[in-house]
C-alpha positions as CSV (number, residue, x, y, z in Angstrom):
1,M,-9.2,22.2,8.2
2,K,-6.5,23.4,5.2
3,K,-7.3,25.6,2.9
4,K,-7.4,25.0,-1.2
5,S,-4.1,26.5,-1.2
6,D,-2.5,24.9,1.6
7,M,-3.3,21.6,-0.4
8,N,-1.7,22.3,-3.5
9,M,-0.1,18.5,-4.3
10,D,3.2,19.8,-5.5
11,N,3.7,23.1,-3.1
12,F,2.1,21.5,0.1
13,S,5.6,21.1,3.1
14,H,5.9,17.2,3.4
15,S,9.1,16.9,5.8
16,A,8.1,14.3,8.0
17,L,6.7,14.2,11.9
18,P,8.5,11.9,14.1
19,G,6.7,8.5,14.4
20,Q,5.2,8.4,10.9
21,V,7.4,6.0,9.5
22,R,5.7,4.1,12.0
23,S,2.8,4.7,11.5
24,A,2.8,3.9,8.1
25,L,4.5,0.5,8.5
26,F,2.7,-0.6,11.2
27,G,-0.1,0.4,10.4
28,L,-0.2,-1.8,7.1
29,A,1.4,-4.8,8.6
30,V,-1.4,-5.1,11.2
31,G,-4.0,-4.5,8.2
32,D,-2.1,-7.4,6.4
33,A,-1.8,-9.5,9.5
34,L,-5.5,-9.2,10.2
35,G,-6.3,-10.3,6.4
36,V,-4.1,-13.2,6.2
37,P,-6.2,-16.2,8.3
38,V,-9.6,-14.7,5.9
39,E,-7.7,-15.0,2.6
40,F,-10.1,-15.5,-0.2
41,M,-13.3,-15.9,2.1
42,S,-16.4,-14.2,0.3
43,R,-18.1,-11.4,1.3
44,S,-21.0,-13.3,2.5
45,A,-19.1,-15.7,4.4
46,L,-17.3,-13.1,5.9
47,K,-21.0,-11.1,6.7
48,R,-22.2,-14.5,8.7
49,D,-19.0,-14.5,10.9
50,P,-17.2,-10.6,10.4
51,V,-13.6,-10.4,11.8
52,T,-13.6,-7.9,15.1
53,D,-10.0,-8.9,16.4
54,M,-6.5,-10.2,15.2
55,N,-7.2,-13.9,14.7
56,G,-4.8,-16.7,13.9
57,F,-4.9,-19.8,11.4
58,G,-7.7,-20.1,8.7
59,T,-6.1,-19.8,5.6
60,Y,-2.7,-20.5,5.9
61,G,-2.8,-22.5,9.0
62,L,-0.7,-19.5,10.7
63,P,-0.5,-17.8,14.0
64,A,-2.6,-14.4,15.1
65,G,-0.1,-11.7,13.7
66,T,1.2,-13.7,10.8
67,W,1.6,-10.6,8.0
68,S,2.1,-11.9,4.0
69,D,4.2,-11.3,0.9
70,D,2.6,-7.4,1.5
71,S,5.0,-6.3,4.4
72,S,7.5,-8.5,3.7
73,L,8.0,-6.7,0.2
74,A,7.3,-3.7,1.8
75,F,10.1,-4.1,4.4
76,C,12.4,-5.3,1.3
77,L,11.8,-1.4,0.0
78,A,12.2,0.3,3.3
79,E,15.4,-1.7,3.8
80,V,17.2,-0.9,0.4
81,L,15.6,2.7,1.7
82,T,17.5,3.2,4.7
83,E,20.8,3.4,2.8
84,G,19.1,5.3,0.1
85,F,17.6,5.1,-3.4
86,D,18.8,1.9,-5.1
87,M,16.8,-0.4,-7.6
88,G,19.6,-3.2,-7.9
89,K,18.7,-3.3,-4.2
90,I,15.3,-3.1,-4.0
91,A,15.7,-6.1,-7.2
92,R,18.1,-8.2,-5.0
93,N,15.7,-8.2,-1.7
94,F,12.9,-9.1,-3.3
95,V,15.2,-12.3,-4.7
96,N,16.4,-13.1,-1.2
97,W,13.2,-12.5,0.3
98,K,12.2,-15.6,-2.5
99,D,15.0,-17.8,-2.0
100,K,16.6,-17.2,1.6
101,S,13.1,-16.1,3.0
102,Y,14.4,-12.7,4.0
103,W,11.7,-10.3,5.6
104,T,9.3,-13.0,6.5
105,P,7.3,-13.5,9.2
106,R,7.9,-16.8,10.2
107,G,10.8,-18.1,8.0
108,S,9.1,-18.8,5.0
109,V,7.3,-17.4,1.8
110,F,3.7,-18.3,1.4
111,G,0.8,-16.6,-0.9
112,I,3.4,-15.2,-3.7
113,G,1.2,-13.9,-6.1
114,M,2.0,-15.0,-9.9
115,A,3.2,-11.5,-11.5
116,T,5.8,-11.3,-8.7
117,N,6.7,-14.7,-9.0
118,K,7.7,-14.1,-12.8
119,A,9.2,-10.7,-11.7
120,I,11.7,-12.2,-9.5
121,N,12.3,-14.9,-11.5
122,R,13.1,-12.5,-14.4
123,L,15.4,-10.6,-12.3
124,K,17.3,-13.7,-11.2
125,R,18.3,-14.2,-15.2
126,G,19.7,-10.7,-15.2
127,I,16.9,-9.2,-16.9
128,K,17.3,-5.3,-15.6
129,P,15.0,-4.3,-12.5
130,E,12.5,-2.1,-14.2
131,L,12.1,-4.1,-17.1
132,A,11.1,-7.0,-14.8
133,G,7.6,-6.6,-14.4
134,G,4.6,-7.4,-16.3
135,S,2.9,-4.5,-19.2
136,T,0.2,-5.9,-20.1
137,E,-3.4,-5.5,-19.5
138,D,-3.8,-8.8,-17.2
139,S,-0.6,-7.3,-15.5
140,N,-2.4,-5.3,-13.2
141,G,-2.9,-7.0,-10.0
142,N,-2.3,-5.4,-6.5
143,G,1.4,-6.6,-6.0
144,S,3.4,-3.4,-6.4
145,L,0.2,-1.4,-4.7
146,M,0.8,-3.2,-1.5
147,R,4.3,-2.5,-0.9
148,I,4.7,0.4,-2.5
149,L,4.0,2.4,0.9
150,P,7.9,3.2,2.0
151,L,8.8,4.8,-1.3
152,L,6.5,7.0,0.5
153,F,9.3,8.9,2.8
154,H,12.3,9.1,0.2
155,I,10.2,10.7,-2.8
156,K,7.7,13.5,-0.8
157,D,9.8,16.4,-1.3
158,K,10.9,15.3,-4.7
159,P,8.6,17.4,-7.3
160,L,5.9,15.9,-9.2
161,N,7.5,14.4,-12.3
162,E,10.1,12.6,-10.2
163,R,7.8,11.4,-7.9
164,F,5.8,9.9,-10.7
165,E,8.9,8.3,-12.6
166,L,10.6,7.2,-9.0
167,T,7.0,5.6,-8.1
168,R,7.0,4.1,-12.2
169,L,10.3,2.4,-11.6
170,V,9.6,0.8,-8.1
171,S,6.0,-0.9,-9.2
172,S,7.3,-1.9,-12.8
173,I,10.5,-4.5,-10.7
174,T,7.0,-6.6,-11.0
175,H,4.0,-5.0,-12.4
176,A,5.2,-2.5,-15.6
177,H,1.8,-1.6,-16.4
178,I,0.0,2.0,-16.6
179,H,-2.5,1.0,-14.6
180,S,-0.5,-0.3,-12.0
181,I,1.7,2.4,-12.2
182,I,-1.2,5.1,-12.4
183,A,-2.4,3.8,-8.9
184,C,0.4,3.1,-7.1
185,F,1.2,7.1,-7.9
186,Y,-2.2,8.1,-6.7
187,Y,-1.9,5.9,-3.1
188,L,1.4,7.7,-2.7
189,E,0.0,11.0,-3.5
190,F,-2.5,10.6,-1.1
191,A,-0.5,9.4,1.8
192,R,1.6,12.0,1.1
193,L,-0.9,14.6,1.8
194,L,-1.6,12.9,5.1
195,I,2.0,13.5,6.2
196,H,0.5,16.8,8.3
197,P,-2.7,16.3,10.4
198,V,-5.0,17.5,7.7
199,D,-8.8,16.6,6.9
200,K,-9.0,13.3,4.6
201,F,-12.1,14.8,2.4
202,E,-9.9,18.2,2.0
203,V,-7.0,15.6,0.8
204,Y,-9.8,13.4,-1.5
205,K,-10.9,16.5,-2.8
206,T,-7.4,18.4,-3.9
207,L,-6.8,15.1,-5.3
208,K,-9.7,14.9,-7.8
209,E,-9.0,18.6,-8.7
210,E,-5.3,17.9,-9.8
211,F,-4.5,14.3,-10.1
212,I,-5.7,14.4,-13.6
213,G,-4.1,17.7,-14.7
214,N,-0.9,17.1,-13.3
215,L,-0.2,13.4,-15.2
216,E,-1.6,15.0,-18.2
217,S,1.4,17.8,-17.6
218,F,4.0,15.4,-18.5
219,G,2.5,13.2,-21.4
220,V,0.0,10.7,-19.3
221,N,-3.0,9.9,-21.4
222,P,-6.0,11.1,-19.8
223,E,-7.8,7.3,-21.8
224,T,-5.3,5.6,-18.6
225,L,-7.4,7.0,-16.2
226,V,-10.7,6.3,-16.8
227,P,-10.2,2.9,-14.6
228,L,-9.8,5.4,-11.9
229,N,-13.2,7.2,-12.7
230,K,-15.1,6.1,-9.8
231,L,-12.0,8.5,-7.3
232,L,-10.8,11.0,-9.7
233,I,-14.8,11.7,-11.6
234,D,-17.4,10.2,-9.1
235,D,-17.3,10.5,-4.7
236,I,-15.8,6.9,-3.3
237,F,-17.6,7.8,-0.3
238,T,-20.5,8.0,-1.9
239,F,-21.3,4.3,-3.3
240,N,-22.9,1.3,-0.8
241,E,-20.5,-1.8,-0.6
242,E,-22.1,-3.7,-3.1
243,D,-20.4,-1.6,-5.7
244,I,-17.0,-1.5,-4.2
245,G,-15.0,-4.6,-5.8
246,S,-12.4,-6.6,-3.4
247,S,-10.2,-9.1,-5.8
248,G,-6.4,-9.1,-6.2
249,Y,-7.2,-6.5,-9.4
250,V,-5.1,-3.2,-8.7
251,I,-7.7,-0.5,-9.1
252,E,-10.2,-2.7,-7.1
253,T,-7.7,-2.6,-4.5
254,L,-7.0,1.0,-4.9
255,E,-11.1,1.8,-4.8
256,A,-11.7,-0.4,-1.6
257,S,-9.1,1.3,0.8
258,T,-9.8,4.2,-0.3
259,W,-13.8,3.7,0.6
260,C,-12.8,2.4,3.2
261,L,-10.8,5.0,4.6
262,M,-13.5,7.3,3.7
263,T,-16.5,5.4,5.3
264,T,-14.9,4.8,8.9
265,D,-13.7,7.4,11.2
266,S,-11.2,5.5,13.3
267,Y,-7.7,2.9,12.5
268,D,-9.4,-0.1,13.6
269,S,-12.8,0.7,11.9
270,S,-11.5,1.5,8.7
271,V,-9.1,-2.4,8.5
272,L,-12.1,-4.2,9.3
273,K,-13.9,-2.6,7.1
274,A,-11.6,-3.7,4.8
275,V,-10.7,-7.4,5.6
276,N,-14.5,-8.4,5.7
277,L,-15.4,-7.0,2.0
278,G,-13.8,-10.3,1.8
279,G,-11.9,-11.4,-1.5
280,D,-8.2,-10.2,-1.1
281,T,-8.3,-9.5,2.2
282,D,-4.7,-9.2,3.4
283,T,-3.8,-6.4,1.1
284,T,-7.5,-4.5,0.8
285,A,-6.3,-3.8,5.3
286,A,-3.0,-3.8,4.5
287,V,-3.5,-0.8,1.5
288,T,-5.8,0.9,4.2
289,G,-4.4,0.1,7.1
290,G,-1.2,2.0,6.0
291,L,-3.3,5.2,5.3
292,A,-5.3,4.5,8.2
293,G,-2.4,4.9,10.2
294,L,-0.4,8.0,8.5
295,L,-3.9,9.3,9.0
296,Y,-4.7,8.5,12.9
297,G,-1.2,7.9,14.1
298,Y,0.5,4.5,15.6
299,E,-0.8,5.4,19.5
300,Q,-4.8,4.8,17.6
301,I,-3.8,1.5,16.1
302,P,-4.9,-1.3,19.0
303,K,-1.9,-2.1,21.2
304,H,-2.7,-5.8,21.5
305,W,-2.6,-6.2,17.4
306,I,0.8,-4.3,17.7
307,D,2.2,-6.8,20.4
308,A,0.5,-9.8,18.4
309,L,2.7,-9.2,15.5
310,A,5.5,-11.1,14.2
311,R,9.2,-9.7,14.5
312,K,7.5,-6.8,15.8
313,D,11.4,-5.9,17.7
314,D,12.9,-6.2,14.3
315,I,9.8,-3.8,12.6
316,E,10.3,-1.4,15.4
317,D,14.5,-1.1,14.5
318,L,13.6,-0.8,10.8
319,C,10.9,1.9,11.3
320,R,13.8,3.9,13.3
321,R,16.5,3.5,10.7
322,L,14.1,4.5,8.1
323,T,13.2,7.3,10.2
324,T,17.0,8.9,10.4
325,V,17.0,9.2,6.7
326,F,14.1,11.3,6.0
Protein backbone atom coordinates (compact mmCIF):
# COMPACT_ATOMS: atom_id res chain seq x y z
CA MET A 1 0.00 0.00 0.00
CA LYS A 2 1.29 3.45 -0.88
CA LYS A 3 1.96 5.95 1.85
CA LYS A 4 -0.01 9.18 1.72
CA SER A 5 3.08 11.13 0.66
CA ASP A 6 3.52 8.81 -2.33
CA MET A 7 -0.09 9.28 -3.38
CA ASN A 8 -0.06 13.06 -3.85
CA MET A 9 -2.14 13.67 -6.96
CA ASP A 10 0.37 15.98 -8.58
CA ASN A 11 3.66 14.34 -7.60
CA PHE A 12 2.85 10.66 -8.05
CA SER A 13 4.86 8.98 -10.83
CA HIS A 14 2.61 8.30 -13.80
CA SER A 15 4.71 6.72 -16.51
CA ALA A 16 2.44 4.26 -18.27
CA LEU A 17 3.10 0.59 -17.75
CA PRO A 18 2.80 -1.86 -20.65
CA GLY A 19 -0.77 -2.96 -21.26
CA GLN A 20 -2.53 -0.13 -19.47
CA VAL A 21 -4.02 1.40 -22.58
CA ARG A 22 -5.29 -2.06 -23.45
CA SER A 23 -6.67 -2.58 -19.95
CA ALA A 24 -8.50 0.75 -20.00
CA LEU A 25 -9.98 0.61 -23.51
CA PHE A 26 -11.00 -3.03 -23.41
CA GLY A 27 -12.27 -2.56 -19.87
CA LEU A 28 -14.50 0.25 -21.08
CA ALA A 29 -15.74 -1.54 -24.22
CA VAL A 30 -16.53 -4.81 -22.46
CA GLY A 31 -18.54 -3.01 -19.78
CA ASP A 32 -20.35 -1.07 -22.47
CA ALA A 33 -21.22 -4.22 -24.44
CA LEU A 34 -22.49 -5.99 -21.33
CA GLY A 35 -24.91 -3.13 -20.73
CA VAL A 36 -26.21 -2.52 -24.26
CA PRO A 37 -28.80 -5.34 -24.38
CA VAL A 38 -30.51 -4.18 -21.17
CA GLU A 39 -30.23 -0.41 -21.51
CA PHE A 40 -33.26 1.34 -19.96
CA MET A 41 -34.35 -1.76 -18.06
CA SER A 42 -35.40 -1.09 -14.48
CA ARG A 43 -33.40 -2.18 -11.48
CA SER A 44 -36.33 -4.24 -10.25
CA ALA A 45 -36.53 -6.12 -13.56
CA LEU A 46 -32.82 -6.88 -13.40
CA LYS A 47 -33.20 -8.08 -9.82
CA ARG A 48 -35.57 -10.72 -11.15
CA ASP A 49 -33.38 -11.61 -14.14
CA PRO A 50 -29.85 -10.27 -13.62
CA VAL A 51 -27.16 -10.07 -16.28
CA THR A 52 -24.45 -12.63 -15.54
CA ASP A 53 -22.69 -12.93 -18.91
CA MET A 54 -22.23 -11.30 -22.30
CA ASN A 55 -25.61 -11.41 -24.03
CA GLY A 56 -27.04 -10.09 -27.26
CA PHE A 57 -30.18 -8.58 -28.75
CA GLY A 58 -32.48 -7.07 -26.11
CA THR A 59 -32.95 -3.29 -26.27
CA TYR A 60 -31.44 -2.72 -29.71
CA GLY A 61 -31.70 -6.21 -31.20
CA LEU A 62 -27.94 -6.39 -31.81
CA PRO A 63 -25.58 -9.38 -31.45
CA ALA A 64 -23.57 -10.03 -28.30
CA GLY A 65 -20.41 -7.95 -28.05
CA THR A 66 -21.91 -4.81 -29.59
CA TRP A 67 -20.69 -1.67 -27.89
CA SER A 68 -22.44 1.69 -28.04
CA ASP A 69 -21.68 5.35 -28.67
CA ASP A 70 -19.77 5.34 -25.37
CA SER A 71 -16.96 3.25 -26.84
CA SER A 72 -17.32 4.69 -30.34
CA LEU A 73 -16.62 8.23 -29.15
CA ALA A 74 -13.86 7.05 -26.82
CA PHE A 75 -12.21 5.34 -29.78
CA CYS A 76 -12.70 8.47 -31.91
CA LEU A 77 -10.80 10.41 -29.24
CA ALA A 78 -8.12 7.75 -28.89
CA GLU A 79 -7.60 7.69 -32.65
CA VAL A 80 -6.67 11.37 -32.65
CA LEU A 81 -4.38 10.95 -29.66
CA THR A 82 -2.30 8.40 -31.57
CA GLU A 83 -1.04 11.42 -33.53
CA GLY A 84 -1.17 14.11 -30.82
CA PHE A 85 -3.78 16.40 -29.31
CA ASP A 86 -5.96 18.31 -31.78
CA MET A 87 -9.42 19.61 -30.89
CA GLY A 88 -10.34 20.09 -34.53
CA LYS A 89 -9.53 16.48 -35.37
CA ILE A 90 -11.46 15.19 -32.35
CA ALA A 91 -14.47 17.21 -33.46
CA ARG A 92 -14.17 15.90 -37.04
CA ASN A 93 -14.03 12.34 -35.79
CA PHE A 94 -17.22 12.90 -33.81
CA VAL A 95 -18.93 14.31 -36.91
CA ASN A 96 -17.70 11.39 -39.01
CA TRP A 97 -19.01 8.98 -36.40
CA LYS A 98 -22.51 10.46 -36.58
CA ASP A 99 -22.61 11.03 -40.35
CA LYS A 100 -20.40 8.26 -41.72
CA SER A 101 -20.55 5.60 -38.99
CA TYR A 102 -16.85 6.00 -38.23
CA TRP A 103 -15.71 3.77 -35.35
CA THR A 104 -19.11 2.12 -35.00
CA PRO A 105 -19.22 -1.56 -33.98
CA ARG A 106 -21.37 -2.81 -36.86
CA GLY A 107 -21.61 0.01 -39.39
CA SER A 108 -24.43 2.10 -37.97
CA VAL A 109 -25.00 4.61 -35.16
CA PHE A 110 -27.58 3.86 -32.49
CA GLY A 111 -28.60 5.40 -29.19
CA ILE A 112 -27.00 8.81 -29.71
CA GLY A 113 -27.67 11.16 -26.78
CA MET A 114 -29.60 14.36 -27.37
CA ALA A 115 -26.88 16.68 -26.03
CA THR A 116 -24.21 14.96 -28.09
CA ASN A 117 -26.39 15.09 -31.20
CA LYS A 118 -27.02 18.82 -30.74
CA ALA A 119 -23.33 19.50 -30.15
CA ILE A 120 -22.27 17.61 -33.27
CA ASN A 121 -24.82 19.55 -35.30
CA ARG A 122 -23.24 22.76 -33.96
CA LEU A 123 -19.81 21.47 -35.00
CA LYS A 124 -21.15 20.91 -38.50
CA ARG A 125 -22.28 24.54 -38.60
CA GLY A 126 -18.73 25.65 -37.86
CA ILE A 127 -18.94 26.31 -34.11
CA LYS A 128 -15.55 25.95 -32.42
CA PRO A 129 -15.22 22.57 -30.67
CA GLU A 130 -14.76 24.05 -27.20
CA LEU A 131 -17.98 26.07 -27.66
CA ALA A 132 -20.16 23.34 -29.14
CA GLY A 133 -21.32 21.61 -25.95
CA GLY A 134 -24.32 22.69 -23.91
CA SER A 135 -23.46 24.77 -20.86
CA THR A 136 -26.77 24.97 -18.99
CA GLU A 137 -27.71 23.04 -15.86
CA ASP A 138 -29.88 20.68 -17.90
CA SER A 139 -26.92 19.79 -20.14
CA ASN A 140 -25.37 17.41 -17.65
CA GLY A 141 -25.93 14.04 -19.20
CA ASN A 142 -23.04 11.58 -19.05
CA GLY A 143 -22.04 11.95 -22.71
CA SER A 144 -18.59 13.39 -22.08
CA LEU A 145 -17.78 11.22 -19.06
CA MET A 146 -18.45 8.04 -21.05
CA ARG A 147 -15.78 8.86 -23.67
CA ILE A 148 -13.14 10.80 -21.71
CA LEU A 149 -10.88 7.94 -20.55
CA PRO A 150 -8.38 7.89 -23.47
CA LEU A 151 -7.44 11.47 -22.57
CA LEU A 152 -5.78 10.02 -19.47
CA PHE A 153 -2.80 8.87 -21.47
CA HIS A 154 -2.22 12.33 -22.92
CA ILE A 155 -2.52 14.29 -19.66
CA LYS A 156 -1.11 11.87 -17.08
CA ASP A 157 2.29 13.60 -16.75
CA LYS A 158 1.09 17.20 -17.09
CA PRO A 159 0.67 19.70 -14.22
CA LEU A 160 -2.66 19.86 -12.40
CA ASN A 161 -3.96 23.02 -14.03
CA GLU A 162 -3.10 21.75 -17.50
CA ARG A 163 -4.80 18.42 -16.80
CA PHE A 164 -7.93 20.28 -15.78
CA GLU A 165 -7.86 22.63 -18.76
CA LEU A 166 -7.46 19.82 -21.29
CA THR A 167 -10.25 17.89 -19.58
CA ARG A 168 -12.44 20.99 -19.78
CA LEU A 169 -11.76 21.39 -23.48
CA VAL A 170 -12.49 17.78 -24.41
CA SER A 171 -15.62 17.56 -22.27
CA SER A 172 -16.89 20.86 -23.69
CA ILE A 173 -17.08 19.52 -27.22
CA THR A 174 -20.41 18.01 -26.14
CA HIS A 175 -20.87 18.92 -22.45
CA ALA A 176 -19.56 22.28 -21.24
CA HIS A 177 -21.31 22.74 -17.88
CA ILE A 178 -18.95 22.81 -14.92
CA HIS A 179 -20.56 19.73 -13.34
CA SER A 180 -19.79 17.62 -16.41
CA ILE A 181 -16.26 18.97 -16.55
CA ILE A 182 -15.61 18.29 -12.86
CA ALA A 183 -17.06 14.78 -13.14
CA CYS A 184 -14.73 14.04 -16.04
CA PHE A 185 -11.79 15.46 -14.12
CA TYR A 186 -12.51 13.44 -10.97
CA TYR A 187 -12.76 10.30 -13.10
CA LEU A 188 -9.47 10.97 -14.88
CA GLU A 189 -7.70 11.80 -11.62
CA PHE A 190 -8.94 8.52 -10.15
CA ALA A 191 -7.77 6.67 -13.24
CA ARG A 192 -4.42 8.48 -13.15
CA LEU A 193 -3.75 7.21 -9.64
CA LEU A 194 -4.58 3.67 -10.76
CA ILE A 195 -1.88 3.64 -13.46
CA HIS A 196 0.52 1.98 -11.02
CA PRO A 197 -0.56 -0.89 -8.74
CA VAL A 198 -2.12 0.73 -5.70
CA ASP A 199 -4.86 0.19 -3.14
CA LYS A 200 -8.14 1.64 -4.44
CA PHE A 201 -9.09 2.89 -0.98
CA GLU A 202 -5.86 4.88 -0.81
CA VAL A 203 -6.70 6.39 -4.20
CA TYR A 204 -10.17 7.29 -2.99
CA LYS A 205 -8.77 8.78 0.23
CA THR A 206 -6.24 10.86 -1.69
CA LEU A 207 -8.96 12.29 -3.93
CA LYS A 208 -11.06 13.18 -0.88
CA GLU A 209 -8.12 14.95 0.75
CA GLU A 210 -6.85 16.87 -2.26
CA PHE A 211 -9.49 17.25 -4.96
CA ILE A 212 -11.46 20.20 -3.56
CA GLY A 213 -8.38 22.20 -2.58
CA ASN A 214 -6.68 21.54 -5.88
CA LEU A 215 -9.62 22.85 -7.90
CA GLU A 216 -10.07 25.86 -5.63
CA SER A 217 -6.39 26.71 -6.15
CA PHE A 218 -7.06 27.71 -9.72
CA GLY A 219 -10.44 29.34 -9.32
CA VAL A 220 -13.15 26.68 -9.28
CA ASN A 221 -15.98 27.83 -7.00
CA PRO A 222 -16.27 25.27 -4.16
CA GLU A 223 -20.07 25.48 -4.38
CA THR A 224 -19.90 23.79 -7.77
CA LEU A 225 -18.50 20.71 -6.00
CA VAL A 226 -21.50 20.26 -3.69
CA PRO A 227 -23.19 17.72 -6.04
CA LEU A 228 -20.14 15.47 -5.49
CA ASN A 229 -20.59 15.36 -1.72
CA LYS A 230 -21.19 11.60 -1.69
CA LEU A 231 -17.71 11.21 -3.17
CA LEU A 232 -15.82 14.12 -1.63
CA ILE A 233 -17.37 14.50 1.83
CA ASP A 234 -18.92 11.11 2.58
CA ASP A 235 -17.51 7.67 1.75
CA ILE A 236 -19.31 6.45 -1.37
CA PHE A 237 -18.63 2.81 -0.51
CA THR A 238 -20.68 3.06 2.69
CA PHE A 239 -23.91 3.82 0.84
CA ASN A 240 -26.56 1.19 0.19
CA GLU A 241 -27.65 0.32 -3.32
CA GLU A 242 -30.92 2.21 -2.93
CA ASP A 243 -28.90 5.39 -2.36
CA ILE A 244 -27.10 5.02 -5.70
CA GLY A 245 -28.75 6.34 -8.85
CA SER A 246 -28.13 4.98 -12.33
CA SER A 247 -29.74 7.46 -14.67
CA GLY A 248 -28.02 9.36 -17.46
CA TYR A 249 -27.15 12.27 -15.14
CA VAL A 250 -23.39 12.67 -15.10
CA ILE A 251 -23.00 12.91 -11.31
CA GLU A 252 -25.11 9.76 -10.79
CA THR A 253 -23.00 7.90 -13.34
CA LEU A 254 -19.78 8.97 -11.63
CA GLU A 255 -21.14 8.01 -8.20
CA ALA A 256 -22.48 4.66 -9.42
CA SER A 257 -19.29 3.68 -11.23
CA THR A 258 -17.11 4.61 -8.26
CA TRP A 259 -19.46 2.76 -5.90
CA CYS A 260 -19.39 -0.36 -8.08
CA LEU A 261 -15.59 -0.29 -8.18
CA MET A 262 -15.24 0.28 -4.44
CA THR A 263 -17.74 -2.38 -3.32
CA THR A 264 -16.45 -5.28 -5.44
CA ASP A 265 -13.15 -7.11 -5.76
CA SER A 266 -12.80 -8.09 -9.43
CA TYR A 267 -13.34 -6.74 -12.92
CA ASP A 268 -16.31 -8.96 -13.70
CA SER A 269 -18.11 -8.36 -10.41
CA SER A 270 -17.74 -4.58 -10.74
CA VAL A 271 -19.13 -4.30 -14.27
CA LEU A 272 -21.94 -6.79 -13.65
CA LYS A 273 -22.91 -4.83 -10.56
CA ALA A 274 -22.98 -1.68 -12.70
CA VAL A 275 -25.16 -3.28 -15.38
CA ASN A 276 -27.61 -4.66 -12.84
CA LEU A 277 -28.24 -1.23 -11.36
CA GLY A 278 -30.48 -0.74 -14.40
CA GLY A 279 -31.21 2.50 -16.22
CA ASP A 280 -28.28 3.74 -18.28
CA THR A 281 -26.66 0.34 -18.06
CA ASP A 282 -24.14 0.61 -20.88
CA THR A 283 -22.66 3.90 -19.72
CA THR A 284 -22.53 3.00 -16.02
CA ALA A 285 -20.75 -0.24 -16.90
CA ALA A 286 -18.45 1.43 -19.45
CA VAL A 287 -17.32 4.06 -16.95
CA THR A 288 -16.92 1.40 -14.26
CA GLY A 289 -15.14 -0.91 -16.69
CA GLY A 290 -12.51 1.66 -17.60
CA LEU A 291 -11.44 2.04 -13.98
CA ALA A 292 -11.75 -1.67 -13.24
CA GLY A 293 -9.63 -2.49 -16.28
CA LEU A 294 -6.87 -0.26 -14.96
CA LEU A 295 -7.19 -1.61 -11.43
CA TYR A 296 -7.27 -5.33 -12.21
CA GLY A 297 -5.55 -5.48 -15.60
CA TYR A 298 -6.47 -6.80 -19.02
CA GLU A 299 -5.77 -10.39 -18.00
CA GLN A 300 -8.56 -10.28 -15.41
CA ILE A 301 -11.23 -9.38 -17.98
CA PRO A 302 -12.95 -12.66 -18.90
CA LYS A 303 -11.47 -13.83 -22.19
CA HIS A 304 -14.77 -14.90 -23.70
CA TRP A 305 -16.12 -11.39 -23.13
CA ILE A 306 -13.16 -9.88 -24.97
CA ASP A 307 -13.43 -12.45 -27.76
CA ALA A 308 -17.11 -11.57 -28.24
CA LEU A 309 -16.44 -7.86 -28.85
CA ALA A 310 -17.25 -6.41 -32.23
CA ARG A 311 -14.10 -5.23 -34.03
CA LYS A 312 -11.86 -6.77 -31.40
CA ASP A 313 -8.85 -6.74 -33.74
CA ASP A 314 -9.40 -3.06 -34.61
CA ILE A 315 -9.55 -2.16 -30.92
CA GLU A 316 -6.36 -4.14 -30.35
CA ASP A 317 -4.65 -2.23 -33.16
CA LEU A 318 -5.84 1.10 -31.76
CA CYS A 319 -4.47 0.15 -28.33
CA ARG A 320 -1.14 -0.79 -29.86
CA ARG A 321 -0.85 2.50 -31.71
CA LEU A 322 -1.88 4.56 -28.68
CA THR A 323 0.60 2.69 -26.48
CA THR A 324 3.51 3.50 -28.79
CA VAL A 325 2.77 7.24 -28.34
CA PHE A 326 2.69 7.19 -24.55
